[in-house]
N, C-alpha and C positions, 0 to 999 in steps of 0.2 A: 686724227686730230679733231677736236671738237669745233663746232661752228663758231662758238665764242672763242676768239683767239686767246683771250686772257684767262679763260676758265681754269687752266692748269698752271698758270704762271705763279711762281712762288714769291715774286717780288724782289728777289735777290738781284743785286747789280754786281756782276763779276766781269770786270773789263777784260777784253781779249784784244790786245793790240798787235797788229802785224807790222813787222819791220821789213821794209823792202830789202835791206841788206841781209836779212836772215835767210833768204833763198839763194843757195849756191848756184852758180852757172853750170849748166849741163851741156854736154856736147850735142851737136845737132842730131846725131844718130841715137840719142838716148831713147829708150822705149817709153811708151805712153805711161806705163805704171811708175815711171820715175817721179811723176808728180806726187806720188804718195809720200815722198820724203819732205815735201814742202810744209810750211806752217799753215795748216788748215784749221778752220773753226772746229772741226770734228774729224778724227782720222777716217771715219766711215765715208767721208765725202771724197776721198782720194780717187776712187774709180769714176764716179760721176764727173769730177773735175777733169780727169784725163780725157773722158769721152767728149766733154764740151770743148776742150782745146782742139781735139781732133776735128770736130765739126768746123771750127773757125779755120783751121788749116785747109780742109777740103774746100770750103767756100772760097777761100783766098786763091786757091789753085784751079778754080773751076774753068777758067778761060785762058789763063796763062800760068806758066811756071818759070822758075829761074829768077833772075835778078831784075826783071822789068818792073818798074813802079806800077802798081795797080790797086784798085779798090775792090771791096767785097760787095757782091749783090746782097741787098738787105734781107730779102725774103726768098723763099723757094719759088720755083718756076710756076707752080699752080696758083700763086697769088696774082698772076696776070699783070705784073708790073715790069715785064721784060727784065732787063739787067739793071734796074734802078739800084743805085748805090747811094743811100742817104748819107750825107756828111755826118750827121749825128751818130748813126750806127757805126760808121767807120772810125770815128773818134773813140767810141766805146770799145771797139775791137782792139784798137791800139792800147788803150788803158788796161784792158783785160790781159793782153800779152805782157804788158809791163808789170802787172801784178805778180807774174812769175817770169822774171827777166833772164831766161836762158839765152844762150847765144842765138839759137834758132828763132826764138820769139822776138828778140830785139831786131833781128834781121827783117822779120816780117813787118814789125812796126815801122822800120825805116822805109820799106817799100810803100806802105800806105802813106806815111808822112811825105815821101817824095811825090806821090801822086797828088796829094792835097796841095803841096807847094806849086806843082805844075799848074793845077787848076787855078790857084790864086793868081799866078802870073798871067794866065790866059784871060781871066775875068777882071783884070785891072784892079786888083786889090780887094776883091770880095769873093766869097764862096757862095755858089748857088745852093739851094736846098739839097739837090741831088745831081749826080752825074751817072754816066754809063759805067758799068763795072769793067773797065779796061785800062790799059796803061796810059791812054791819052786823056783820061778823065773827060771824055766828050760830053757835050751838053745833050740832054734828052729832049726829044720832040713829042708833043702830044700829051704830056702828063701834068703840065702846070707846075713844075718844080723849079722854075727859073728864077724865082725870087730868092732873097737872102734873109735868113732868120737870125735875129740877135742871139737867141739861145744856141742854135746849131753852130753859128760862128764861134761862140764862146767855147763850146765843147771841143771844136777843132783846135782852138788856141790852147786850151788846157792840155789836150793830148800832145801837141807839139812841144809845149813847155815841159811836160813830164818826160818826153823823149830827150829833150836837151839835158835835163837833170841826169838821165841815165848815161848819155853818150858824150855830153859836152861838145857836141857839134853845133857850131854857131848858126848855121842856116835854119835850124829848127827853132831856136829862140827868135831869130829874125822874123820867121813866119808868124810865131805867136805874137810878137810885137805888132806886126802889120795888121793882124786880125783884131788885136786890142784897140789899135788906132781907128779901125773901121767902126768898131762898136762905139768908141768914144764920140764919133760923129753922129750917132743915133740918139742924142739926148732928146728926151721928150719935153716939149714946151708947155705941157699942161700942168695942172695943179699939183699932182703928186710927184712930178719929176721922174727921175730914173731914166731908163733907156727904153725906147718904144720897140715894137715888135720886129723892126727891120724894114726892108723895102720889097715892093711887089716885083712881079716878074719882069717889068721894064727896067729894073735895076736902079730906079731913081725915086719913084713915088713912095713916100714913107707910110708905114702903117701907123695909125693914130693910137691904137691901143698899146698898153704896156702890160707885161706879164710878170707876175711874182717869180715864176720859175726862170724866165729869161734873165731877170735881174740877179737872181741867185747865181746863175751860170756866169754872168758878167762879173759879179763880185768876186767869185772864185778865181777867174782868170786874172783880174786886176790885182788881186792879192798875190798871186804867183809871180806876176810880172814885177810887182813892187819889190819882192824879195830877190828876184833874179837880176834886176837891172838897177835897183836902188833909186829908181826914178820917182820923184815925189808926185808927179802927175798921176801915176797909177794909184797912189793912196787916195788922192782926191776923187778919182773916178770910182774906186771901190766904195768910198763912203757915200757917193751919190746913189749907187746901186743898193747899198745896204739900207739907206734911208727910205728908199721906196719900199723895200721888203718890210721893214719895220712898220711902215704906215699901213701895210696890208694886214697886220696882225689883228685878229678879232679876239680881243681879250676875254670877252664873255664866252664865246664859243670855244676858245682855246685852239684856234686853227688860223691859217692864213687864207685870205680871200685869193681868188685866182689872179686878180689884177684889176685893170680898168677897162671900161667900155670903149667903143670907138671902131669896132669892126664893121658896123653897118653905117650907112650915111646919116641916119637919123639918131645915132647914139652919141652921147656926150662923153668925150674922153676924159673929162674932169670928174667923172663919177665912177665909184668902185663897182665892179661886177660882183654881185652877191648871188647870182642865179645858180652857179654850179661851182662846187669846191673840189679841186682835184687832189689826188694822192701825192703827186710828185712835188708839189710846192711844200708839202708838209715834211716828207722824209728828207728832201734835199736841203731844206732849211736847217735841219739837225746836222746834216753832214757838212754843209758849207759854213754856217755861222758858228757852230760849236758853242752856243750860248744856252746855258741851262734854263734861262727864262722861257725858251721856246720848245723845251723838251715835250711839253704837252701836245704838240702838233702830231707827233707820231702816235700818241695815245688816242688822239681823235681818229686817226686812220684805223687802228686796230679795233676801236669801238664802233665807229660809224660806217666803215667800208668793208667790214668782214663779210665773207661769203664762202660758200662751199659748192663744189661740183663733184658729185660722187664722193670719192675718198680724198679729194684734193681741196684743201682749205687755204685761203689766202685773202686777198683784198681785191675790191673792184676799182674801177678807174676814178670815179668821182661820185659826188652826192646825187647827181642827176643821171647817172649811168643807167641804161636800160637794155633789155634784149634787142638785138638787131631786128628792125622791121616794125617795131611798135611805136605808135605815136607818143610823143612826150606829154602824157596826160598829167603827170605830177612827178615831183621829185621822189626818188626811191632811196631808202636808206642803204640798200645794196641790191645786187642783182644775183639772185640764186641761180646757179647753173652757169655762171661765167666768171671765172677767176682771171684777173689780169696778172699774168705771171711776171712781167717786167716790174710792175708796181710792187708785187710781193717780194721780189728781190731787193728793190729800193728799201722797202720797209724793214726787211731782215737786216740789211746793212746799217740802217739808222738805229735800230735796236741794239745792234752790236756796238755801235759807236758810243752809245750812252750807257752800255754795260748790261743790257737786258739779254743775256746770252741764252737763257733757256727758251724763251719765246722765239728768238731768232733762229735757233736750231730747228724748232718745229717747222718754221716756215721754209727753211732750207731743205729739209727732208720732204716737205710737200712738193717743192720744186723738183727734187730728184724723182718723185713718183710721176710727175708730169713728163719729165725727160724720158722715163722708161716706157710710158704708155701712150703718149700722144705724138702725132706727126709722122707715123709710119707711112711708107710708100711715097713720100715726097721727093722731089728731084731738084737738082741744080745743074744748069747747063745741059739738061736732058739726061743726066746720069743720076742714079739713086743716091740719096744722101745716106751716110752711115746710120745704122740703127741706134736708137736710144742715145743720140749725141747732142743735137741742137734742141733748144727749147722753143716751143711754139709761143706766140705772143699772148694767146688767151686760150683757156680751155674750151670756150665756145664763143661764137660771134656775139659782139655787143656793140651798141652805139655809145660813144663816150659822152654824148650831150654837147660836144663841141664840133658837130658837123663832120665827124669821121668815125670810123670804127676800128676794132681790132678783131682778129680772127685766129683760128687754130692753125696757123702757118708757122713753120720754123723761121726763126728770126735772129739775126746776128745781134741786135741790140739786147734782146731778152737774155740770150745765152751769155753775152758779155757781162751783164749785170749779175747774173748768177755766179759767174766766175769771180767777180770782184767781191761779192758778198761772202762766198764760200771761203775766201782767203782773207776776209776782213781788210780789204784794200779800199781806202777812201780816196776816190779819184780827185776830190777837191783839195786834198792836202798837198 
């Protein structure tokens, strides 16, 4: 695949729509290659998809088996995050299993959903950023993940709402509604409105900044709840989130800004943050808003964030992304030698959603090369992970420009996004 992602793109728009009902239920004992019968973006993705589902299953069973509710450890043991199970990653795992709703997959989704509901009850109506990967959804000490993020909370709500759609079990909709109400209380009082970033680890102090990505997540959840409950309050909340997102549109640059300032004491939360432009706000806007006026956002990604590491081409995290360990001397157009694989999956799915199937396939097969060649020798719960199954978060270590990094470690979230993209499953719908 060329470094310029659009170099070989013919410009054709051939929609590939995935119907959830098109996937027949399989017995729990069905072999892994049974996934080949599913509606895939390309038949050649059948085996990589089967291996990726096997990875999720193995991670889910790393510490417990059977019918006990439990969460998935987000990264492999070598990441030195203990058994950290990020709420975001677990929501993505639920959605990836629902993209292929076999009896066995829906059973696993329910176990994760039940663990999230248990955590919600334990934490008095909010979800922390992460818990320990066990059936008790225990709080983690020493990692600083005790706060609650608007975006993570919205993803958990989306997953529970989608689980309700598949099962019609009321407690999952009740959980999604409770999470939606928590987000509804995070209204930003500043100029651009929307919903702020959530609360800090004390569970009370609000974050002053607001994120485009978080407001897209909240918008998608509120839209789902409006459809499922017919409640007009959800429509009003959805419009508040959408208005914030629209206000972040940079018409000249054809991309969305990351959101507003306010993360530091001397920053003004009434000011737009123009220092660093992330990939996820662009592709998720295409997936969530489904508004042709903003299709150019994903073109900005393929043009401005393209990068290549050996024979794997994809996108980097943001406009200010840089190799790990380097001082932020200046904004870089991309980071050669570090492909953000999760973002590459986001981009592939957004391209599919608007009909750009050829380029999406190229990105998907780049992801399968990463699946086959990266992450060998990593473990979960002290035991080796299956070969060529889970996808690492990045081909090489890099700094996102947002005070954290990504590394070549097998990752539940990246693998889940690959599964959704490979089956053209839009989790926001």
